[in-house]
C-alpha positions in Angstrom: 34.0 109.1 70.6 37.4 109.7 72.3 40.4 111.6 71.2 44.0 110.8 72.2 46.1 113.8 72.9 49.6 114.6 74.2 49.5 116.1 77.7 52.2 118.7 78.1 54.5 117.6 81.0 55.3 121.3 81.8 51.6 122.3 82.1 50.8 122.4 85.8 47.0 122.5 85.0 47.1 119.5 82.6 49.3 117.4 84.8 47.0 118.2 87.8 44.2 116.6 85.8 46.3 113.5 85.2 47.3 113.3 88.8 43.7 113.6 89.9 42.6 110.7 87.7 45.5 108.5 88.9 44.6 109.3 92.5 41.0 108.2 91.9 42.4 104.9 90.6 44.8 104.4 93.5 48.0 105.4 91.6 50.5 108.1 92.4 52.2 110.1 89.6 55.6 108.6 88.9 58.5 111.0 89.0 60.2 109.3 86.0 58.0 110.1 83.0 59.1 111.4 79.6 55.8 111.5 77.7 52.1 111.5 78.8 49.0 111.1 76.8 45.3 111.2 77.6 42.0 110.1 76.2 39.3 112.8 76.3 35.6 112.5 75.7 33.5 114.8 73.6 33.1 117.2 76.5 36.9 117.5 77.0 37.0 115.4 80.2 40.1 113.2 80.8 38.9 109.6 81.0 42.1 107.7 80.6 45.9 108.3 80.7 49.2 106.6 80.3 52.9 107.6 80.2 56.2 106.3 78.9 59.7 106.4 80.4 62.5 104.9 78.4 61.3 101.5 77.3 58.6 101.3 79.9 54.9 102.2 80.0 53.8 103.7 83.3 50.8 105.3 85.1 48.2 103.6 83.0 44.7 104.4 84.3 41.1 104.4 83.1 38.3 106.2 84.9 36.3 103.6 86.6 33.1 105.0 85.0 34.5 104.3 81.6 35.9 100.8 82.0 35.0 98.2 79.3 35.0 100.8 76.6 38.4 99.9 75.1 40.2 102.9 76.5 43.2 101.0 77.8 43.8 99.5 74.4 43.7 103.1 72.9 46.2 104.5 75.4 48.6 101.5 75.1 48.3 101.4 71.3 49.1 105.1 71.1 52.1 105.0 73.4 53.5 101.9 71.6 53.1 103.8 68.2 55.0 106.8 69.7 57.8 104.6 71.0 58.0 102.7 67.7 58.4 105.9 65.8 61.5 106.6 67.9 62.9 103.1 67.2 61.8 101.6 70.6 60.2 98.3 69.8 60.9 96.3 73.0 58.5 97.7 75.7 58.0 96.8 79.3 55.3 97.3 81.9 55.3 96.9 85.7 51.8 96.6 87.0 49.5 95.3 89.7 48.4 91.7 89.2 44.8 92.8 88.8 45.8 94.8 85.7 48.2 92.2 84.3 45.6 90.1 82.6 44.2 93.0 80.6 47.7 94.0 79.4 48.3 90.4 78.4 45.2 90.5 76.3 46.8 93.6 74.6 49.9 91.6 73.6 52.1 91.7 76.6 53.8 88.6 78.1 54.8 87.8 81.7 58.5 87.8 82.6 58.2 87.4 86.3 56.0 88.3 89.2 55.8 88.8 93.0 52.5 87.1 93.9 49.7 89.6 94.8 52.1 92.5 94.5 53.7 93.2 91.0 54.0 91.7 87.6 56.8 92.4 85.0 55.6 92.2 81.4 57.0 92.9 77.9 55.5 93.1 74.5 57.6 90.4 72.8 56.9 86.7 73.5 60.3 85.4 72.9 62.6 88.2 74.0 63.3 87.0 77.5 63.7 83.3 76.6 66.2 84.5 73.9 68.1 86.6 76.4 68.4 83.6 78.7 69.6 81.5 75.8 72.4 84.0 75.0 73.4 84.0 78.7 73.4 80.2 78.8 76.2 80.1 76.2 78.4 81.8 78.9 77.8 78.9 81.4 81.0 77.7 83.0 81.9 74.5 84.8 82.4 74.4 88.6 81.1 76.6 91.4 79.9 79.9 89.7 78.7 83.1 91.4 77.4 86.4 90.4 77.7 90.1 91.3 75.3 92.9 90.1 76.7 96.4 90.5 76.0 100.0 89.2 79.7 101.1 89.9 78.9 104.8 89.8 81.9 104.9 89.8 84.0 101.8 90.4 85.7 102.0 93.8 88.0 99.9 96.0 84.8 98.7 97.7 83.6 97.2 94.4 87.0 95.7 93.8 87.0 94.0 97.2 83.5 92.5 96.4 84.7 91.1 93.1 88.0 89.8 94.6 86.1 88.0 97.4 83.7 86.4 94.9 86.5 85.4 92.6 88.6 83.9 95.5 85.6 81.8 96.7 84.3 80.8 93.2 85.6 78.9 90.2 84.1 81.7 88.1 82.2 85.0 88.6 79.6 86.5 86.3 79.5 90.3 86.9 76.5 92.3 85.6 76.9 96.1 85.2 73.6 98.0 85.4 73.2 99.3 81.8 70.4 101.8 82.4 72.0 105.2 81.6 70.5 107.2 84.4 73.6 107.6 86.6 76.0 110.5 86.7 78.7 108.3 85.3 77.6 107.0 81.9 77.3 103.2 81.3 80.1 103.0 78.8 82.5 104.7 81.3 81.3 102.5 84.2 81.8 99.3 82.2 85.3 100.5 81.1 86.3 101.4 84.6 85.1 98.1 86.1 87.0 96.1 83.4 90.2 98.1 84.0 90.0 98.1 87.8 89.4 94.3 87.9 91.8 93.4 85.1 94.0 91.3 87.5 91.0 88.9 88.2 91.2 86.1 85.7 88.1 84.1 86.5 85.5 86.7 85.8 83.4 87.9 82.9 81.4 91.2 82.5 78.0 91.8 81.0 75.6 94.7 80.6 72.5 94.0 82.6 70.2 94.7 79.7 66.5 95.5 80.2 65.8 92.8 82.8 67.8 94.0 85.8 66.5 97.5 86.6 68.2 100.0 88.9 66.6 101.5 92.0 66.7 104.9 90.4 64.0 104.0 87.9 62.1 101.1 89.5 58.4 102.1 89.3 56.9 102.8 92.7 53.7 104.7 91.8 51.4 101.8 92.8 53.4 100.8 95.9 52.7 102.0 99.5 56.0 103.7 100.3 59.8 103.7 100.2 60.3 100.5 102.3 57.7 98.5 100.3 59.3 99.8 97.1 62.7 98.5 98.2 61.3 95.1 99.1 59.3 94.7 95.9 62.3 95.8 93.8 64.4 93.1 95.5 61.6 90.5 95.3 61.1 91.1 91.6 64.9 91.2 91.0 65.1 87.8 92.8 62.4 86.4 90.6 64.1 87.5 87.4 67.6 86.7 88.6 66.7 83.2 89.6 65.9 82.5 86.0 69.2 84.0 84.9 71.1 82.0 87.5 69.4 78.7 86.4 70.5 79.5 82.8 74.1 80.2 83.7 74.6 77.7 86.5 75.0 80.4 89.2 74.8 79.2 92.8 75.6 82.3 94.8 75.0 86.1 94.4 77.4 88.3 96.3 76.3 91.7 97.6 78.1 94.4 99.5 77.2 95.2 103.1 75.1 98.4 103.3 76.0 100.5 106.4 74.7 103.9 105.1 71.4 103.5 103.2 68.4 101.9 105.0 66.6 101.5 101.7 69.5 99.5 100.2 69.8 97.5 103.4 66.1 96.5 103.1 66.8 95.6 99.5 69.7 93.2 100.6 67.4 91.7 103.3 64.7 91.0 100.7 67.3 89.4 98.3 68.4 87.2 101.2 64.8 86.1 101.7 63.8 85.8 98.0 66.8 84.1 96.3 67.6 81.0 98.5 64.1 79.4 98.0 64.8 79.6 94.3 68.2 77.9 94.6 70.5 80.9 94.8 72.3 81.7 98.1 73.2 85.3 99.0 76.5 86.2 100.6 76.9 89.7 102.1 80.5 90.9 102.1 81.7 93.6 104.6 82.6 96.9 103.0 86.3 97.9 102.3 87.3 100.8 104.5 89.5 103.8 103.9 92.5 104.8 106.1 90.2 106.4 108.7 88.1 103.3 109.1 85.1 104.6 107.2 83.4 102.2 104.7 84.1 103.2 101.1 81.1 104.0 99.0 80.5 105.3 95.5 78.3 108.1 96.9 81.3 109.2 99.0 83.5 109.3 95.9 80.9 111.3 93.9 80.7 113.8 96.8 84.5 114.2 96.9 84.6 114.7 93.1 81.8 117.3 93.4 83.4 119.2 96.3 87.2 118.8 95.8 88.1 117.1 92.6 89.9 113.9 91.4 92.9 114.2 93.8 90.6 113.7 96.8 89.4 110.2 95.6 92.8 108.6 95.0 92.8 106.5 98.1 89.3 105.2 97.6 89.4 104.0 94.0 91.6 101.8 91.8 94.4 103.6 90.0 92.5 103.2 86.7 89.5 105.0 88.1 91.6 107.8 89.5 93.5 108.2 86.2 90.3 108.5 84.2 88.9 111.3 86.4 92.2 113.0 86.4 92.2 113.1 82.6 90.7 115.5 80.2 88.5 112.7 79.0 86.4 112.9 82.2 85.7 116.6 81.8 82.0 116.2 80.7 81.3 113.7 83.5 82.9 115.9 86.1 80.8 118.8 84.9 77.7 116.7 85.4 78.7 115.7 88.9 79.6 119.3 89.9 76.3 120.6 88.5 74.3 118.0 90.5 72.9 119.0 93.9 72.2 115.5 95.1 75.3 113.4 94.1 74.9 111.0 97.1 71.5 109.9 95.9 72.2 109.3 92.2 
């Protein structure tokens, strides 16, 4: 007989037991967790655990001595019930291929996979096909390309990327990462991208939805390290994006050159390796530079906002971005940026 209980995230002792179980099963504790539960036997021993973050289930593990006893179904069922009570009905899982079959038996369906590495699943059979059908309505004639950006916030570098793609394409589909985990909220990021790129006529903007996940929350708890995480993120992104590209008639994905972050550079390299075999070419565009010759980056802009304020970013962003941060409307966002101690890594 097993009981399912909430494990307090702030309890060092309780979370140490979770971490120990995960470690025995070859999993690290993910830093992005909002709720954790455990299955306990009659003697109070933790024999299974699972967590949730946003719309995803994470860190699912059953003690090897208790496999085959239906514990994974208990943990997953409890987490799904908790999420449903909060109105979260569409739920996703990233897992090792070895665990994917069991989760599919519990009602999850495969979206995409990187063979022998990672499988991306969701709990609704028709959700991803319907997502692709909605995007297919936006298909345009001619040579079409795509850009995916976080735009945290929108800079002259982002604008250069969009202008280049628009100049070289008949039409550009631009996806803005809609996960709200950045210092600049999604609704503001989308608004600033639209305003900053208003002069580009052959472009449309879309929220990325749940199928294009940001590096900030990509699960890495079952991957070997930072470099493998970047490569697997890009490889899975390529597998998902290839299906989006097929639905929308996209031939090329444009990405910005990455001179600062080795992790993002690895991500770009993996995209270049993963997308062309699936019919989508990748073009890396050199970064726009400021008047000193330094490549413009959103992290640089956030740092200046943090240290000096809106006037310091005026030569690095479109006028519409500067006007927003110089207005009273931006006060809550500026407060978040100034209170953050790691603005370059958000």
